[in-house]
C-alpha positions in Angstrom: 125.4 74.8 108.0 123.8 71.6 106.7 120.0 71.5 106.5 119.9 67.7 106.4 119.7 67.0 110.2 116.8 69.5 110.7 114.8 68.5 107.6 115.2 64.7 108.1 115.5 64.2 111.8 114.2 67.4 113.4 117.6 68.2 114.8 118.2 72.0 114.7 121.6 73.6 115.0 122.6 74.5 118.6 122.2 78.2 118.2 118.7 77.7 116.8 117.8 75.4 119.8 119.1 78.1 122.2 116.8 80.7 120.5 113.8 78.4 120.6 114.5 77.6 124.3 114.7 81.3 125.2 111.4 82.1 123.3 109.9 79.1 125.1 110.8 80.5 128.5 109.2 83.8 127.5 106.0 82.0 126.3 105.8 80.0 129.5 105.9 83.2 131.5 103.2 84.8 129.3 101.0 81.8 129.9 101.6 82.1 133.6 103.2 78.7 133.9 106.8 79.7 134.6 108.7 80.9 137.7 107.2 84.0 139.2 110.5 85.9 139.2 110.3 86.2 135.4 107.1 88.2 135.7 109.2 91.2 136.8 110.9 91.4 133.4 108.4 89.9 131.0 105.4 92.2 131.0 102.7 93.1 128.6 103.3 96.3 126.6 100.9 99.2 127.0 99.7 100.4 123.6 100.7 103.9 124.5 104.1 102.8 125.5 104.9 100.6 122.4 108.6 100.8 121.7 108.2 102.0 118.2 105.3 104.3 119.0 103.2 102.5 116.3 100.3 100.5 117.7 99.3 99.2 114.2 102.5 97.2 113.9 101.4 94.5 116.4 101.6 91.1 114.8 99.8 89.4 117.7 97.7 90.2 120.7 100.3 89.4 123.4 102.9 92.1 122.7 105.5 92.5 125.5 107.4 95.5 126.8 110.7 95.9 124.9 114.0 96.7 126.5 115.5 98.1 123.3 114.7 101.7 124.3 116.6 104.5 125.8 120.0 103.3 127.0 119.8 99.9 125.4 122.9 98.0 126.1 124.2 95.4 123.7 124.5 93.0 126.6 120.7 93.0 126.8 120.4 91.9 123.2 122.4 88.8 124.2 120.0 87.9 126.9 116.4 86.7 127.2 115.4 90.4 127.4 116.6 90.8 123.8 114.5 87.8 122.8 111.4 89.7 123.8 111.6 91.7 120.6 111.8 88.5 118.5 108.7 87.2 120.4 106.9 90.4 119.5 107.6 89.7 115.8 106.1 86.2 115.8 102.8 85.6 114.0 99.5 85.2 115.9 99.2 81.4 115.3 102.5 80.8 117.0 101.7 82.9 120.0 98.2 81.3 120.3 99.8 78.0 121.4 98.2 77.1 124.7 101.3 75.1 125.9 105.0 75.5 125.5 105.5 72.2 123.6 103.1 73.3 120.8 104.8 76.7 120.8 108.2 75.2 120.3 106.9 72.9 117.6 105.6 75.9 115.7 109.0 77.6 116.0 110.6 74.5 114.7 108.2 74.6 111.7 109.4 78.1 110.9 113.0 76.9 111.0 112.2 73.9 108.7 110.5 76.1 106.1 113.4 78.6 106.2 115.9 75.7 105.8 114.0 74.0 103.1 113.6 77.2 101.1 117.3 78.0 101.6 116.6 81.4 103.3 120.0 83.0 103.8 121.0 82.7 107.5 118.1 80.4 108.2 119.8 79.2 111.4 119.5 82.7 112.8 115.9 83.4 111.8 114.9 83.5 115.5 118.2 85.1 116.7 117.8 88.0 119.1 121.0 89.8 118.2 119.8 91.1 114.8 118.9 94.8 114.4 115.1 94.8 114.8 114.5 97.1 111.8 116.1 94.4 109.5 115.3 91.2 111.4 114.9 88.2 109.1 111.4 87.5 110.4 110.2 90.8 108.9 110.9 89.5 105.3 110.2 85.9 105.9 107.6 84.6 103.5 107.1 81.2 105.0 104.3 82.1 107.4 101.4 81.8 105.0 99.6 78.5 105.3 101.2 77.5 108.6 98.3 78.6 110.6 95.8 76.2 109.0 98.1 73.3 109.4 100.0 74.3 112.5 99.2 71.0 114.2 100.0 69.0 111.1 102.5 66.1 111.2 103.4 66.0 107.6 107.0 65.6 106.6 107.5 69.2 105.5 106.8 70.5 109.0 103.1 71.3 108.3 103.6 73.7 105.4 103.4 73.0 101.7 106.1 74.4 99.5 103.7 76.6 97.5 102.4 78.2 100.7 106.0 79.0 101.8 106.5 81.2 98.7 103.3 83.2 99.2 103.8 86.1 101.6 101.2 87.4 104.0 100.4 90.9 102.9 100.8 92.3 106.4 104.4 91.0 106.6 105.3 92.4 103.2 104.1 95.9 104.3 105.3 95.5 107.9 106.1 99.0 109.2 105.4 100.8 105.9 102.0 102.2 107.0 
């Protein structure tokens, strides 16, 4: 997949746009702005009921209840319910967006950094069908520096190249506690 349309025109591949849209619906529901019927499925996770049983693994303060427990069906991974786990992996500065437009722009910044740095499978970095224990977001080193310039309008999507190569220590050691 060519990186040119995304990096030069902000035009992400269709599968990436679908993933951003699903995460946007989830975020809209978390903010209380979406249709009320989504509230039945998109609920905050209790610390005692965290899907992995490890409270310390939270990457942000709005963790949602996962549907990848018990008799998890593969069809759920292909739906918005599977995207909840990707939402739970996002860093705090993305989740802190107070409107859906800002949230989606920050997701697009993640895509741009992954594309620019030639991350293998960059088009699926927000994909919800990956196995969660080896999801590309767990190893993605492009989060550092995005927070301070999350609202930036520079050509690189708000992130300097040097910052994209420096990993946040928490992401490197994610789950190794």
